[in-house]
TORTI-378266 format. One record per atom (N, C-alpha, C): residue number from 1; residue in one letter; atom name; x, y, z. Coordinates in Angstrom, 3 decimals. Each point is the difference from the previous one (the first is absolute). Layout:
N
 seq type atom        x        y        z
 NUM    A   CA        X        Y        Z
...
END
This chain:
170
 seq type atom        x        y        z
   1    X    N   23.703   42.440   -5.789
   1    X   CA    0.140   -1.368    0.439
   1    X    C    0.457   -0.063    1.448
   2    X    N    0.868    0.932    0.360
   2    X   CA    0.519    0.031    1.358
   2    X    C   -1.108    0.324    1.001
   3    X    N   -0.968    0.831   -0.404
   3    X   CA   -1.110    0.376    0.880
   3    X    C   -0.902   -1.210    0.265
   4    X    N   -0.204   -0.843   -1.029
   4    X   CA   -0.809   -1.202    0.191
   4    X    C    0.664   -0.942    0.992
   5    X    N    1.303   -0.155   -0.126
   5    X   CA    0.732   -0.879    0.915
   5    X    C   -0.091    0.526    1.431
   6    X    N    0.063    1.308    0.166
   6    X   CA   -0.122    0.587    1.344
   6    X    C   -1.411   -0.216    0.544
   7    X    N   -1.002    0.126   -0.866
   7    X   CA   -1.386   -0.221    0.422
   7    X    C   -0.234   -1.440    0.432
   8    X    N    0.545   -0.929   -0.761
   8    X   CA   -0.116   -1.420    0.349
   8    X    C    0.721   -0.262    1.318
   9    X    N    1.166    0.614    0.173
   9    X   CA    0.777   -0.177    1.239
   9    X    C   -0.783    0.517    1.203
  10    X    N   -0.681    1.150   -0.140
  10    X   CA   -0.793    0.561    1.105
  10    X    C   -1.160   -0.930    0.352
  11    X    N   -0.655   -0.530   -1.035
  11    X   CA   -1.113   -0.924    0.245
  11    X    C    0.520   -1.260    0.690
  12    X    N    1.127   -0.527   -0.465
  12    X   CA    0.587   -1.190    0.635
  12    X    C    0.338    0.271    1.450
  13    X    N    0.636    1.126    0.276
  13    X   CA    0.355    0.327    1.377
  13    X    C   -1.237    0.095    0.889
  14    X    N   -1.069    0.478   -0.544
  14    X   CA   -1.218    0.184    0.780
  14    X    C   -0.732   -1.322    0.261
  15    X    N   -0.016   -0.890   -0.998
  15    X   CA   -0.811   -1.216    0.096
  15    X    C    0.819   -1.292    0.078
  16    X    N    1.284    0.067    0.282
  16    X   CA    0.814   -1.219   -0.005
  16    X    C   -0.404   -0.980    1.097
  17    X    N   -0.439    0.507    1.153
  17    X   CA   -0.396   -0.909    1.078
  17    X    C   -1.317   -0.714   -0.330
  18    X    N   -0.908    0.732   -0.605
  18    X   CA   -1.257   -0.635   -0.418
  18    X    C    0.279   -1.062   -1.062
  19    X    N    0.917    0.292   -0.917
  19    X   CA    0.360   -0.971   -1.036
  19    X    C    0.670   -1.224    0.631
  20    X    N    0.841    0.228    1.002
  20    X   CA    0.666   -1.108    0.685
  20    X    C   -1.011   -0.902    0.696
  21    X    N   -0.963    0.595    0.695
  21    X   CA   -1.043   -0.778    0.678
  21    X    C   -0.825   -0.785   -1.025
  22    X    N   -0.324    0.634   -1.140
  22    X   CA   -0.764   -0.687   -1.043
  22    X    C    0.800   -1.173   -0.568
  23    X    N    1.295    0.178   -0.202
  23    X   CA    0.836   -1.087   -0.509
  23    X    C    0.104   -1.147    1.003
  24    X    N    0.126    0.335    1.277
  24    X   CA    0.048   -1.050    1.024
  24    X    C   -1.325   -0.756    0.036
  25    X    N   -1.101    0.720   -0.092
  25    X   CA   -1.317   -0.655   -0.024
  25    X    C   -0.153   -0.911   -1.203
  26    X    N    0.442    0.462   -1.160
  26    X   CA   -0.071   -0.836   -1.202
  26    X    C    0.893   -1.230    0.156
  27    X    N    1.172    0.188    0.615
  27    X   CA    0.893   -1.130    0.241
  27    X    C   -0.626   -1.029    0.918
  28    X    N   -0.696    0.465    1.033
  28    X   CA   -0.670   -0.920    0.923
  28    X    C   -1.135   -0.756   -0.680
  29    X    N   -0.717    0.669   -0.886
  29    X   CA   -1.079   -0.675   -0.721
  29    X    C    0.543   -1.074   -0.940
  30    X    N    1.174    0.239   -0.564
  30    X   CA    0.583   -0.948   -0.942
  30    X    C    0.884   -1.043    0.670
  31    X    N    0.264    0.152    1.294
  31    X   CA    0.860   -0.929    0.745
  31    X    C   -0.568   -1.403   -0.093
  32    X    N    0.785   -1.000   -0.430
  32    X   CA   -0.544   -1.355   -0.125
  32    X    C   -0.349   -0.583    1.360
  33    X    N   -1.219   -0.518    0.096
  33    X   CA   -0.440   -0.608    1.256
  33    X    C   -0.538   -1.401   -0.225
  34    X    N    0.215   -0.557   -1.197
  34    X   CA   -0.486   -1.346   -0.281
  34    X    C   -1.432    0.008   -0.484
  35    X    N   -0.609    1.161   -0.159
  35    X   CA   -1.373    0.076   -0.468
  35    X    C   -0.317    1.404   -0.406
  36    X    N   -1.188    0.181   -0.520
  36    X   CA   -0.415    1.323   -0.409
  36    X    C   -1.214    0.377    0.825
  37    X    N    0.197    0.174    1.269
  37    X   CA   -1.107    0.261    0.905
  37    X    C   -0.256    1.459    0.180
  38    X    N   -1.060    0.337    0.706
  38    X   CA   -0.333    1.374    0.251
  38    X    C    1.004    0.635    0.947
  39    X    N    0.108    1.316   -0.048
  39    X   CA    0.916    0.713    0.885
  39    X    C   -0.581    0.075    1.397
  40    X    N    0.553    0.873    0.842
  40    X   CA   -0.481    0.150    1.354
  40    X    C    0.681   -0.979    0.916
  41    X    N   -0.701   -0.461    1.035
  41    X   CA    0.580   -0.870    1.009
  41    X    C    0.175   -1.425   -0.460
  42    X    N   -0.627   -0.392   -1.105
  42    X   CA    0.109   -1.374   -0.473
  42    X    C    0.729   -0.033   -1.331
  43    X    N    0.939   -0.900   -0.114
  43    X   CA    0.514   -0.358   -1.307
  43    X    C   -0.260   -1.490   -0.138
  44    X    N    0.293   -0.555   -1.130
  44    X   CA   -0.456   -1.354   -0.238
  44    X    C    1.147   -0.866   -0.484
  45    X    N    0.115   -1.235    0.553
  45    X   CA    0.946   -0.997   -0.472
  45    X    C   -0.763   -1.056   -0.775
  46    X    N    0.694   -0.866   -0.715
  46    X   CA   -0.677   -0.964   -0.844
  46    X    C    0.522   -1.399    0.260
  47    X    N   -0.854   -0.948   -0.233
  47    X   CA    0.396   -1.403   -0.040
  47    X    C   -0.619   -0.610   -1.237
  48    X    N    0.751   -0.790   -0.715
  48    X   CA   -0.495   -0.613   -1.232
  48    X    C   -0.883   -1.199    0.304
  49    X    N   -0.996   -0.228   -0.888
  49    X   CA   -0.851   -1.173    0.121
  49    X    C    0.670   -1.200   -0.654
  50    X    N   -0.600   -1.178    0.128
  50    X   CA    0.592   -1.213   -0.558
  50    X    C   -1.103   -0.798   -0.679
  51    X    N    0.196   -0.436   -1.252
  51    X   CA   -1.046   -0.714   -0.732
  51    X    C    0.155   -1.508   -0.066
  52    X    N    1.156   -0.623    0.280
  52    X   CA    0.041   -1.471   -0.044
  52    X    C   -0.994   -0.651    0.967
  53    X    N   -0.322    0.680    1.085
  53    X   CA   -0.989   -0.531    0.935
  53    X    C   -1.364   -0.132   -0.676
  54    X    N   -0.386    0.986   -0.806
  54    X   CA   -1.277   -0.066   -0.712
  54    X    C    0.028   -1.132   -1.023
  55    X    N    1.125   -0.189   -0.676
  55    X   CA    0.106   -1.114   -0.956
  55    X    C   -0.253   -1.329    0.695
  56    X    N    0.598   -0.187    1.157
  56    X   CA   -0.181   -1.255    0.741
  56    X    C   -1.456   -0.157    0.447
  57    X    N   -0.616    1.082    0.463
  57    X   CA   -1.400   -0.071    0.414
  57    X    C   -0.897   -0.327   -1.189
  58    X    N    0.280    0.609   -1.155
  58    X   CA   -0.780   -0.300   -1.200
  58    X    C    0.140   -1.469   -0.389
  59    X    N    1.223   -0.523    0.057
  59    X   CA    0.201   -1.413   -0.334
  59    X    C   -0.794   -0.897    0.937
  60    X    N    0.016    0.316    1.302
  60    X   CA   -0.740   -0.813    0.975
  60    X    C   -1.497    0.035   -0.274
  61    X    N   -0.548    1.184   -0.200
  61    X   CA   -1.454    0.112   -0.152
  61    X    C   -0.458   -0.521   -1.360
  62    X    N    0.781    0.243   -1.058
  62    X   CA   -0.405   -0.467   -1.326
  62    X    C    0.044   -1.524   -0.098
  63    X    N    0.905   -0.635    0.737
  63    X   CA    0.079   -1.464   -0.049
  63    X    C   -1.239   -0.656    0.590
  64    X    N   -0.794    0.736    0.768
  64    X   CA   -1.223   -0.549    0.577
  64    X    C   -1.207    0.177   -0.921
  65    X    N    0.145    0.785   -1.073
  65    X   CA   -1.100    0.189   -0.948
  65    X    C   -0.162   -1.284   -0.815
  66    X    N   -1.243   -0.386   -0.219
  66    X   CA   -0.310   -1.243   -0.702
  66    X    C    0.616   -0.019   -1.399
  67    X    N    0.763   -1.064   -0.286
  67    X   CA    0.571   -0.207   -1.324
  67    X    C    1.354    0.646   -0.226
  68    X    N    0.499    0.789    0.935
  68    X   CA    1.266    0.699   -0.211
  68    X    C    1.186   -0.943    0.166
  69    X    N    0.031   -0.781    1.066
  69    X   CA    1.122   -0.907    0.260
  69    X    C    1.222    0.765    0.478
  70    X    N    1.203   -0.497   -0.371
  70    X   CA    1.223    0.699    0.397
  70    X    C    0.080    1.336   -0.721
  71    X    N    0.542    1.000    0.695
  71    X   CA   -0.003    1.348   -0.572
  71    X    C    1.265    0.752    0.402
  72    X    N    0.477    0.835   -0.914
  72    X   CA    1.091    0.931    0.281
  72    X    C   -0.436    1.371   -0.498
  73    X    N    0.358    1.053    0.744
  73    X   CA   -0.402    1.369   -0.346
  73    X    C    1.249    0.870   -0.085
  74    X    N    0.054    0.842   -1.029
  74    X   CA    1.049    0.998   -0.123
  74    X    C   -0.660    1.359   -0.194
  75    X    N    0.302    0.948    0.889
  75    X   CA   -0.513    1.358   -0.101
  75    X    C    1.142    0.931   -0.378
  76    X    N   -0.231    0.854   -0.987
  76    X   CA    0.983    1.038   -0.310
  76    X    C   -0.493    1.294    0.626
  77    X    N    0.909    0.680    0.677
  77    X   CA   -0.356    1.184    0.779
  77    X    C    0.288    1.265   -0.797
  78    X    N   -0.985    0.885   -0.068
  78    X   CA    0.185    1.304   -0.632
  78    X    C    0.636    0.961    0.999
  79    X    N   -0.515    0.006    1.235
  79    X   CA    0.606    0.817    1.062
  79    X    C   -0.242   -0.690    1.332
  80    X    N    1.036   -0.012    0.841
  80    X   CA   -0.117   -0.594    1.328
  80    X    C   -0.880    0.878    0.876
  81    X    N   -0.679   -0.610    0.927
  81    X   CA   -0.745    0.769    0.988
  81    X    C    0.970    0.580    1.012
  82    X    N   -0.498    0.890    0.827
  82    X   CA    0.853    0.565    1.036
  82    X    C   -0.821    0.336    1.227
  83    X    N    0.683   -0.022    1.118
  83    X   CA   -0.593    0.406    1.268
  83    X    C    0.752    1.221    0.472
  84    X    N   -0.707    1.082    0.238
  84    X   CA    0.635    1.210    0.482
  84    X    C   -0.235    0.106    1.493
  85    X    N    1.095    0.100    0.743
  85    X   CA   -0.057    0.022    1.450
  85    X    C    0.088    1.425    0.511
  86    X    N   -0.712    0.279    1.089
  86    X   CA    0.030    1.330    0.608
  86    X    C    1.385    0.237    0.588
  87    X    N    0.507    1.213   -0.191
  87    X   CA    1.311    0.386    0.501
  87    X    C   -0.162    1.247    0.862
  88    X    N    0.715    0.041    1.115
  88    X   CA    0.044    1.175    0.849
  88    X    C    1.303    0.721   -0.329
  89    X    N   -0.113    1.194   -0.576
  89    X   CA    1.174    0.731   -0.461
  89    X    C    0.195    1.251    0.839
  90    X    N    1.251    0.249    0.361
  90    X   CA    0.340    1.172    0.797
  90    X    C    1.115    0.762   -0.707
  91    X    N   -0.196    1.310   -0.187
  91    X   CA    1.007    0.857   -0.605
  91    X    C    0.541    0.935    1.065
  92    X    N    1.315    0.163    0.020
  92    X   CA    0.628    0.906    0.948
  92    X    C    0.879    0.971   -0.764
  93    X    N   -0.134    1.295    0.321
  93    X   CA    0.788    1.046   -0.628
  93    X    C    0.936    0.598    1.036
  94    X    N    1.191    0.375   -0.429
  94    X   CA    0.905    0.703    0.888
  94    X    C    0.307    1.358   -0.606
  95    X    N    0.186    0.977    0.852
  95    X   CA    0.247    1.365   -0.461
  95    X    C   -1.263    0.818    0.116
  96    X    N    0.074    1.245   -0.385
  96    X   CA   -1.177    0.874    0.104
  96    X    C   -1.119   -0.448   -0.941
  97    X    N   -1.217    0.316    0.361
  97    X   CA   -1.155   -0.428   -0.787
  97    X    C   -0.011    0.634   -1.385
  98    X    N    0.464    1.229   -0.095
  98    X   CA   -0.029    0.686   -1.291
  98    X    C    0.992   -0.612   -0.988
  99    X    N    1.105   -0.561    0.493
  99    X   CA    0.966   -0.637   -0.898
  99    X    C    0.635   -1.203    0.691
 100    X    N   -0.698   -1.137    0.000
 100    X   CA    0.553   -1.183    0.659
 100    X    C    1.312   -0.418   -0.658
 101    X    N    0.963   -0.351    0.826
 101    X   CA    1.309   -0.401   -0.512
 101    X    C    0.021   -1.475   -0.391
 102    X    N   -0.714   -0.814    0.759
 102    X   CA    0.025   -1.432   -0.250
 102    X    C   -1.325   -0.601    0.460
 103    X    N   -0.352   -1.138   -0.554
 103    X   CA   -1.192   -0.709    0.441
 103    X    C    0.274   -1.488   -0.024
 104    X    N   -0.767   -0.730    0.795
 104    X   CA    0.097   -1.454   -0.005
 104    X    C   -1.403   -0.585   -0.002
 105    X    N   -0.089   -1.200   -0.527
 105    X   CA   -1.299   -0.663   -0.126
 105    X    C    0.126   -1.388    0.604
 106    X    N   -0.967   -0.354    0.840
 106    X   CA   -0.027   -1.311    0.638
 106    X    C   -1.389   -0.586   -0.233
 107    X    N   -0.040   -1.272   -0.390
 107    X   CA   -1.271   -0.632   -0.324
 107    X    C   -0.043   -1.400    0.590
 108    X    N   -1.152   -0.351    0.590
 108    X   CA   -0.199   -1.336    0.564
 108    X    C   -1.353   -0.531   -0.446
 109    X    N   -0.060   -1.307   -0.203
 109    X   CA   -1.268   -0.637   -0.338
 109    X    C   -0.893   -0.006    1.237
 110    X    N   -1.264    0.350   -0.183
 110    X   CA   -0.950    0.047    1.101
 110    X    C   -0.400   -1.426    0.375
 111    X    N    0.108   -0.333    1.278
 111    X   CA   -0.390   -1.318    0.513
 111    X    C   -1.073    0.171    1.059
 112    X    N   -0.970   -0.904    0.022
 112    X   CA   -1.026   -0.004    1.040
 112    X    C    0.027   -1.363    0.674
 113    X    N   -0.331   -0.002    1.266
 113    X   CA   -0.021   -1.269    0.733
 113    X    C   -1.297   -0.724   -0.290
 114    X    N    0.146   -1.239   -0.444
 114    X   CA   -1.157   -0.832   -0.293
 114    X    C    0.007   -1.217    0.899
 115    X    N   -0.917   -0.906   -0.231
 115    X   CA   -0.106   -1.209    0.806
 115    X    C    1.233   -0.895   -0.113
 116    X    N    0.669    0.026   -1.167
 116    X   CA    1.162   -0.869   -0.206
 116    X    C    1.302    0.791   -0.046
 117    X    N    0.040    1.163    0.625
 117    X   CA    1.215    0.818    0.011
 117    X    C   -0.190    1.265   -0.812
 118    X    N    1.116    0.625   -0.355
 118    X   CA   -0.050    1.250   -0.757
 118    X    C   -0.327   -0.276   -1.465
 119    X    N   -0.876    0.834   -0.577
 119    X   CA   -0.407   -0.139   -1.391
 119    X    C    0.177    1.332   -0.697
 120    X    N    0.313   -0.049   -1.298
 120    X   CA    0.139    1.221   -0.785
 120    X    C   -1.380    0.541   -0.366
 121    X    N   -0.056    1.294   -0.312
 121    X   CA   -1.240    0.642   -0.428
 121    X    C    0.075    0.184   -1.512
 122    X    N   -0.922   -0.630   -0.708
 122    X   CA   -0.042    0.114   -1.456
 122    X    C   -0.870    1.188   -0.372
 123    X    N    0.578    0.933   -0.770
 123    X   CA   -0.726    1.185   -0.441
 123    X    C   -0.801   -0.311   -1.260
 124    X    N    0.623   -0.753   -0.928
 124    X   CA   -0.653   -0.326   -1.263
 124    X    C    0.590   -1.291   -0.524
 125    X    N   -0.834   -0.835   -0.599
 125    X   CA    0.476   -1.246   -0.587
 125    X    C   -0.574   -0.133   -1.394
 126    X    N    0.865   -0.299   -0.955
 126    X   CA   -0.453   -0.289   -1.358
 126    X    C    0.392   -1.433   -0.318
 127    X    N   -0.799   -0.642   -0.806
 127    X   CA    0.241   -1.384   -0.356
 127    X    C    0.659   -0.069   -1.372
 128    X    N    0.664   -1.109   -0.295
 128    X   CA    0.665   -0.107   -1.296
 128    X    C   -1.008    0.045   -1.146
 129    X    N    0.445    0.498   -1.133
 129    X   CA   -0.798   -0.097   -1.219
 129    X    C    0.714   -0.975   -0.916
 130    X    N   -0.781   -0.832   -0.658
 130    X   CA    0.567   -1.080   -0.795
 130    X    C   -0.145    0.294   -1.479
 131    X    N    0.960   -0.489   -0.778
 131    X   CA   -0.008    0.175   -1.449
 131    X    C   -0.699   -1.165   -0.677
 132    X    N    0.172   -1.203    0.546
 132    X   CA   -0.617   -1.170   -0.607
 132    X    C    0.178   -1.227    0.874
 133    X    N   -0.707   -1.067   -0.368
 133    X   CA    0.081   -1.253    0.751
 133    X    C   -0.014   -1.175   -0.972
 134    X    N    0.821   -0.996    0.331
 134    X   CA    0.000   -1.257   -0.735
 134    X    C   -0.316   -1.098    0.991
 135    X    N   -1.015   -0.795   -0.341
 135    X   CA   -0.394   -1.120    0.846
 135    X    C    0.130   -1.269   -0.837
 136    X    N    0.800   -0.927    0.494
 136    X   CA    0.160   -1.288   -0.674
 136    X    C   -0.631   -1.046    0.909
 137    X    N   -0.998   -0.735   -0.543
 137    X   CA   -0.689   -0.993    0.829
 137    X    C   -0.359   -1.227   -0.837
 138    X    N   -0.261   -1.113    0.696
 138    X   CA   -0.301   -1.253   -0.687
 138    X    C   -1.295    0.097   -0.805
 139    X    N   -0.970    0.763    0.476
 139    X   CA   -1.277    0.112   -0.716
 139    X    C   -0.046    1.180   -0.950
 140    X    N    1.158    0.557   -0.351
 140    X   CA    0.062    1.194   -0.839
 140    X    C   -0.481   -0.169   -1.417
 141    X    N   -0.287   -1.236   -0.438
 141    X   CA   -0.508   -0.223   -1.353
 141    X    C   -1.514    0.065   -0.066
 142    X    N   -0.685    0.077    1.150
 142    X   CA   -1.467    0.036    0.033
 142    X    C   -0.481    1.440    0.172
 143    X    N   -0.972    0.379   -0.824
 143    X   CA   -0.489    1.382   -0.033
 143    X    C   -0.572    0.448    1.343
 144    X    N   -0.773   -0.853    0.674
 144    X   CA   -0.616    0.411    1.275
 144    X    C    1.052    0.213    1.092
 145    X    N    1.087   -0.771   -0.038
 145    X   CA    1.087    0.168    0.967
 145    X    C    0.741    1.309   -0.301
 146    X    N    0.301    0.242   -1.283
 146    X   CA    0.682    1.250   -0.377
 146    X    C   -0.815    1.212    0.420
 147    X    N   -1.314   -0.055   -0.198
 147    X   CA   -0.862    1.121    0.379
 147    X    C    0.012    0.206    1.517
 148    X    N   -0.151   -1.064    0.765
 148    X   CA   -0.026    0.113    1.461
 148    X    C    1.331    0.530    0.537
 149    X    N    1.104   -0.497   -0.530
 149    X   CA    1.325    0.442    0.449
 149    X    C    0.227    1.458   -0.388
 150    X    N   -0.340    0.347   -1.225
 150    X   CA    0.182    1.386   -0.463
 150    X    C   -0.790    0.969    0.860
 151    X    N   -1.255   -0.313    0.281
 151    X   CA   -0.824    0.893    0.822
 151    X    C    0.517    0.097    1.437
 152    X    N    0.475   -1.108    0.542
 152    X   CA    0.519    0.012    1.368
 152    X    C    1.266    0.849    0.095
 153    X    N    0.918   -0.184   -0.934
 153    X   CA    1.253    0.768    0.018
 153    X    C   -0.293    1.485   -0.229
 154    X    N   -0.903    0.301   -0.915
 154    X   CA   -0.349    1.398   -0.256
 154    X    C   -0.618    0.645    1.235
 155    X    N   -0.854   -0.725    0.696
 155    X   CA   -0.651    0.550    1.196
 155    X    C    1.003    0.250    1.126
 156    X    N    0.985   -0.872    0.145
 156    X   CA    0.940    0.118    1.110
 156    X    C    1.162    0.955   -0.273
 157    X    N    0.330    0.241   -1.276
 157    X   CA    1.149    0.857   -0.317
 157    X    C   -0.388    1.363   -0.554
 158    X    N   -1.245    0.149   -0.432
 158    X   CA   -0.413    1.261   -0.616
 158    X    C    0.350    0.072   -1.476
 159    X    N    0.510   -1.096   -0.562
 159    X   CA    0.323   -0.032   -1.423
 159    X    C   -1.275   -0.153   -0.825
 160    X    N    0.031    0.501   -1.217
 160    X   CA   -1.100   -0.273   -0.920
 160    X    C    0.211   -1.411   -0.550
 161    X    N   -1.069   -0.630   -0.462
 161    X   CA    0.087   -1.402   -0.424
 161    X    C    0.902   -0.188   -1.214
 162    X    N    0.198    1.038   -0.815
 162    X   CA    0.891   -0.139   -1.150
 162    X    C    1.473   -0.039    0.411
 163    X    N    0.298    0.271    1.255
 163    X   CA    1.381   -0.034    0.497
 163    X    C    0.285   -1.274    0.813
 164    X    N   -0.953   -0.933   -0.013
 164    X   CA    0.174   -1.278    0.701
 164    X    C    0.000   -1.106   -1.043
 165    X    N    1.062   -0.791   -0.001
 165    X   CA    0.105   -1.108   -0.947
 165    X    C    0.004   -1.315    0.781
 166    X    N   -0.824   -0.940   -0.464
 166    X   CA   -0.064   -1.323    0.629
 166    X    C    0.474   -1.017   -1.039
 167    X    N    0.971   -0.827    0.394
 167    X   CA    0.559   -1.001   -0.916
 167    X    C   -0.087   -1.380    0.649
 168    X    N    0.051   -1.041   -0.850
 168    X   CA   -0.071   -1.385    0.484
 168    X    C    1.367   -0.447    0.505
 169    X    N   -0.032   -0.682    1.138
 169    X   CA    1.190   -0.596    0.625
 169    X    C    0.410   -1.215   -0.815
 170    X    N    1.307   -0.160   -0.292
 170    X   CA    0.451   -1.196   -0.716
 170    X    C    0.600   -0.986    0.941
END
């Protein structure tokens, strides 16, 4: 048993710096940056999307459909959308390259000059996914109005028609 411990100790002494570098690399990969972006010179930050704006737009457009009348829309969100912004990340190590003693990480959002000032660079954008929709409208008791509203909401939200409910306004 003592010989195994000595063998393990010799291997550790020989490869401890490589193990340290691997652990630091794993730590950097797991370091929270507000997103799960690719490594290298870019990391990614996130901004959440907002769905009440879509509800208001749906109410405005549906109220113009023939026979709908006054309308209210409620969307339930399965997952919020997000905007991932480009980040410029810089890592600095102190100490010898074979065994760095300390490191620091600095990250800034990438900005480009546009016509109206500085603008962020979006790397990827995902839109919200919805669980269901409820539409309450004055014409909700008529089949042709329910069909038109259901198809419009399904087309604009990506929901299937069985997840859109249209009810009559009281």
